[in-house]
Legacy VTK file of the C-alpha trace (Angstrom):
# vtk DataFile Version 3.0
C-alpha trace
ASCII
DATASET POLYDATA
POINTS 324 float
102.409 58.041 -244.896
102.047 54.640 -243.300
105.158 52.878 -242.067
106.433 49.793 -243.942
106.576 46.722 -241.713
108.901 43.731 -242.118
108.853 40.255 -240.614
111.998 38.123 -240.094
111.934 34.816 -241.926
113.718 32.251 -239.785
114.090 29.720 -242.582
115.603 32.023 -245.155
117.172 34.346 -242.626
115.738 37.315 -244.457
113.304 40.166 -243.752
110.095 39.869 -245.698
107.871 42.857 -246.193
104.460 42.530 -244.462
101.547 43.455 -246.646
98.523 44.513 -244.410
95.081 44.712 -245.993
92.478 47.294 -245.090
90.303 44.624 -243.541
93.090 43.516 -241.230
93.795 47.075 -240.232
90.095 47.607 -239.552
89.878 44.460 -237.424
93.007 45.508 -235.585
91.512 48.910 -234.883
88.194 47.563 -233.594
89.893 44.932 -231.451
91.895 47.631 -229.706
88.839 49.858 -229.489
86.682 47.123 -227.932
89.444 46.355 -225.435
89.592 50.007 -224.489
85.815 50.247 -224.184
85.684 47.169 -221.940
88.493 48.500 -219.805
86.864 51.922 -219.586
83.517 50.362 -218.666
85.168 48.290 -215.958
86.888 51.368 -214.581
83.602 53.348 -214.629
81.698 50.534 -212.880
84.340 50.258 -210.192
84.475 54.027 -209.774
80.667 54.326 -209.658
80.261 51.599 -207.016
83.331 52.098 -204.894
84.565 55.633 -205.432
82.600 58.817 -204.726
82.862 62.002 -206.633
83.291 65.228 -204.645
79.639 66.036 -205.307
78.515 62.616 -204.074
80.687 62.945 -200.989
79.063 66.293 -200.231
75.584 64.807 -200.720
76.373 61.875 -198.427
77.596 64.246 -195.732
74.371 66.211 -196.117
72.253 63.035 -195.903
74.108 61.895 -192.778
73.536 65.301 -191.208
69.837 65.160 -192.080
69.570 61.677 -190.526
71.200 62.997 -187.365
68.833 65.956 -187.237
65.829 63.647 -187.762
67.042 61.494 -184.880
67.409 64.555 -182.667
63.950 65.725 -183.751
62.462 62.302 -182.925
64.052 62.401 -179.471
62.582 65.858 -178.894
59.166 64.649 -180.090
59.377 61.728 -177.651
60.087 64.173 -174.808
57.239 66.390 -175.994
54.942 63.336 -175.971
55.875 62.608 -172.339
55.232 66.240 -171.382
51.881 66.115 -173.174
50.960 62.927 -171.300
51.775 64.679 -168.006
49.606 67.663 -168.987
46.739 65.330 -169.866
47.072 63.498 -166.568
47.039 66.758 -164.601
44.126 68.039 -166.635
41.971 64.947 -166.027
42.963 64.208 -162.424
43.599 67.667 -160.953
42.234 70.611 -162.910
39.014 68.999 -164.116
38.434 67.363 -160.720
38.819 70.707 -158.946
36.299 72.321 -161.256
33.893 69.355 -161.273
34.344 68.622 -164.978
34.291 65.173 -166.554
37.674 63.857 -167.803
38.153 63.905 -171.563
37.710 60.359 -172.965
40.910 58.716 -174.153
39.252 57.980 -177.506
39.061 61.724 -178.143
42.586 62.436 -176.935
44.034 59.655 -179.105
41.892 60.356 -182.192
44.001 60.164 -185.356
44.211 62.621 -188.222
42.070 61.746 -191.226
43.307 60.781 -194.684
44.554 57.299 -195.595
46.950 58.752 -198.213
48.248 61.506 -195.978
51.793 60.103 -196.021
51.724 58.698 -199.567
53.937 61.500 -201.028
56.643 60.593 -198.490
56.913 56.972 -199.641
59.347 55.541 -202.176
62.580 57.009 -200.832
65.494 55.308 -199.119
64.738 57.174 -195.845
60.940 57.201 -196.132
60.440 55.260 -192.879
62.261 57.887 -190.814
60.443 60.784 -192.452
56.987 59.153 -192.203
57.438 58.149 -188.555
58.552 61.670 -187.676
55.565 63.151 -189.512
53.201 60.780 -187.677
54.646 61.734 -184.281
54.281 65.402 -185.093
50.671 64.927 -186.224
49.816 62.987 -183.054
51.297 65.712 -180.850
49.517 68.457 -182.792
46.223 66.573 -182.444
46.692 66.181 -178.683
47.700 69.835 -178.375
44.475 70.859 -180.076
42.355 68.740 -177.712
44.329 69.980 -174.692
43.933 73.596 -175.810
40.153 73.153 -176.015
40.188 71.492 -172.586
42.116 74.382 -171.045
39.645 76.814 -172.617
36.864 74.910 -170.848
38.763 74.784 -167.547
39.503 78.511 -167.820
35.778 79.168 -168.240
35.054 76.994 -165.208
37.707 78.837 -163.193
36.086 82.183 -163.976
32.795 80.662 -162.846
34.322 78.984 -159.772
32.776 81.377 -157.240
29.296 80.712 -158.583
29.965 76.968 -158.696
31.197 76.898 -155.080
28.015 78.675 -153.998
25.889 76.056 -155.765
27.590 72.793 -154.814
26.205 71.337 -151.525
28.528 72.332 -148.670
26.615 72.384 -145.349
24.460 70.039 -143.281
20.731 70.310 -144.008
19.821 70.692 -140.315
21.455 72.358 -137.334
23.818 69.628 -136.177
26.920 71.264 -134.730
27.425 68.580 -132.087
26.906 65.787 -134.679
24.362 64.023 -132.432
21.488 64.055 -134.889
22.837 61.566 -137.400
20.699 58.448 -137.156
22.096 56.528 -140.130
24.862 56.936 -142.653
25.379 56.342 -146.368
26.048 52.758 -147.474
24.726 49.258 -146.905
22.440 49.281 -143.826
19.672 47.238 -142.194
16.157 48.123 -143.390
13.935 48.685 -140.300
10.810 47.419 -142.063
12.031 44.394 -144.021
14.985 43.465 -141.763
17.327 42.935 -144.696
20.508 44.748 -145.627
20.091 47.233 -148.447
21.948 50.202 -149.842
21.062 53.461 -148.099
21.506 56.266 -150.653
21.734 59.123 -148.159
21.983 60.082 -144.479
19.238 60.245 -141.851
19.193 63.185 -139.416
16.991 62.494 -136.396
15.099 65.604 -135.215
11.731 66.520 -133.825
8.880 67.453 -136.120
9.153 71.127 -137.061
12.953 71.302 -137.037
14.114 73.690 -139.765
15.668 72.257 -142.930
18.189 74.318 -144.917
19.120 74.240 -148.594
22.735 73.093 -148.730
23.597 75.078 -151.870
22.184 77.581 -154.326
19.869 76.111 -156.926
16.397 75.760 -158.359
13.562 73.670 -156.918
12.663 70.944 -159.415
10.246 69.020 -157.203
8.342 70.004 -154.070
5.481 67.787 -152.982
4.376 64.253 -152.262
6.641 61.454 -153.494
4.460 59.202 -155.661
7.225 56.801 -156.688
8.496 55.530 -153.327
8.334 56.029 -149.585
9.914 59.480 -149.274
6.676 61.176 -148.269
6.850 64.937 -148.655
10.094 65.667 -150.481
12.058 68.492 -152.062
14.605 68.098 -154.871
16.974 70.964 -155.674
18.963 71.174 -158.895
22.235 72.935 -158.084
23.619 72.838 -161.611
26.994 71.317 -162.446
25.232 67.904 -162.489
24.409 68.063 -158.742
21.032 67.547 -157.068
20.010 67.170 -153.424
16.983 65.353 -151.994
15.171 66.164 -148.712
12.572 63.564 -147.684
9.880 62.847 -145.018
9.114 66.571 -144.472
6.135 67.740 -142.430
5.894 71.081 -144.227
7.281 72.487 -147.484
7.934 76.217 -147.900
9.047 76.261 -151.542
7.589 75.436 -154.931
8.906 74.079 -158.221
10.859 76.583 -160.283
11.790 78.727 -157.281
15.400 79.895 -156.916
17.014 78.950 -153.606
20.088 80.205 -151.746
22.315 78.158 -149.477
21.111 78.309 -145.869
17.551 79.232 -146.856
14.812 77.407 -144.900
12.913 75.185 -147.312
10.768 73.107 -144.931
10.367 71.309 -141.609
11.428 67.838 -140.488
8.552 65.357 -140.426
7.612 61.694 -140.364
5.825 61.262 -143.706
6.228 58.317 -146.055
8.152 55.181 -145.120
9.651 56.338 -141.825
10.091 54.868 -138.358
10.339 58.207 -136.504
10.698 61.942 -137.254
13.855 62.528 -139.266
15.238 64.026 -142.465
16.519 61.722 -145.181
19.127 63.684 -147.164
20.839 62.713 -150.443
23.454 64.205 -152.750
23.368 63.034 -156.357
25.755 63.743 -159.214
24.650 62.744 -162.689
21.905 60.790 -160.962
24.369 58.698 -158.914
24.084 58.935 -155.087
27.228 60.196 -153.336
28.192 60.082 -149.675
26.880 63.370 -148.202
29.722 63.400 -145.658
32.028 64.763 -148.335
29.722 67.760 -148.856
29.757 69.196 -145.317
33.104 70.957 -145.706
31.695 74.385 -144.766
30.372 72.967 -141.470
32.984 70.531 -140.173
36.465 70.816 -138.755
38.998 68.191 -139.790
38.516 66.449 -136.432
34.720 66.391 -136.809
35.032 65.088 -140.361
37.299 62.253 -139.223
34.949 61.418 -136.378
31.999 61.308 -138.772
33.935 59.005 -141.099
34.713 56.677 -138.201
31.064 56.580 -137.119
29.865 55.919 -140.671
31.927 52.711 -140.809
29.920 51.150 -137.979
26.881 48.975 -138.763
23.532 50.649 -138.202
19.835 50.575 -139.082
18.228 53.163 -141.322
15.253 55.233 -140.220
13.302 54.708 -143.475
LINES 1 325
324 0 1 2 3 4 5 6 7 8 9 10 11 12 13 14 15 16 17 18 19 20 21 22 23 24 25 26 27 28 29 30 31 32 33 34 35 36 37 38 39 40 41 42 43 44 45 46 47 48 49 50 51 52 53 54 55 56 57 58 59 60 61 62 63 64 65 66 67 68 69 70 71 72 73 74 75 76 77 78 79 80 81 82 83 84 85 86 87 88 89 90 91 92 93 94 95 96 97 98 99 100 101 102 103 104 105 106 107 108 109 110 111 112 113 114 115 116 117 118 119 120 121 122 123 124 125 126 127 128 129 130 131 132 133 134 135 136 137 138 139 140 141 142 143 144 145 146 147 148 149 150 151 152 153 154 155 156 157 158 159 160 161 162 163 164 165 166 167 168 169 170 171 172 173 174 175 176 177 178 179 180 181 182 183 184 185 186 187 188 189 190 191 192 193 194 195 196 197 198 199 200 201 202 203 204 205 206 207 208 209 210 211 212 213 214 215 216 217 218 219 220 221 222 223 224 225 226 227 228 229 230 231 232 233 234 235 236 237 238 239 240 241 242 243 244 245 246 247 248 249 250 251 252 253 254 255 256 257 258 259 260 261 262 263 264 265 266 267 268 269 270 271 272 273 274 275 276 277 278 279 280 281 282 283 284 285 286 287 288 289 290 291 292 293 294 295 296 297 298 299 300 301 302 303 304 305 306 307 308 309 310 311 312 313 314 315 316 317 318 319 320 321 322 323
């Protein structure tokens, strides 16, 4: 039963009964309800933006821990990248040099992983940048590891074949020259005896009498033995030693080998002569790698002591005239 309400009448000094209609009661109810809803909404908004529930607090702690672990992982990936760079440097400048292998091009080492949408599923989150950058670092390291693994497989194969390679690479002088007195001209820019101009001398000249024995400086296969029709080398022999190395022996008086014949280091292949463009009897000797002439001095390591090698280097720096 609803309570009866009275209102004091100040003029008559009496209490008058208040008659409340249903409409007024309904308006009164909704006014209080709307006030409560607004207040509740305000409280919820404040709580949602400024206060965390226990579950949200736990999730934030988990997110912070994940961020920390991602940072630690990125630091470890950076250290792994530095270690990988050191391995690559050793591989190109030590291991592959020792075994006469070409360095791996940087374009291959730095080749990316295919797929333009590879990281698309990782986008759209508040921490997407951290996750994507970490994934990219990992992919780069994995790609470099794959290339380095293939390189080490190749180097391992070369190491197993090292004994054969050492027997093939030129390593002795092509004539008997223990006292080093037979070198008439060295590798480098020299005076041409015919044209009296300076030109690049692609080998070394060993002065010797006609008939002096010439030795193969490494194991290989004869690829040319006969008269040089392209230049002034006269009777010449070219040996392919494999591993991108070839040697040239020019101005011979006699040739004892033929094309296709297998040769061993120290084997006599011909005699010194004076054929072709030559001022006097001598042997013109070249070492080529990938078709590029190299200084033969660096390929006498089976013949020379360290003192003799240094003396030969000193003599090669002096100006001289070639013998062809």
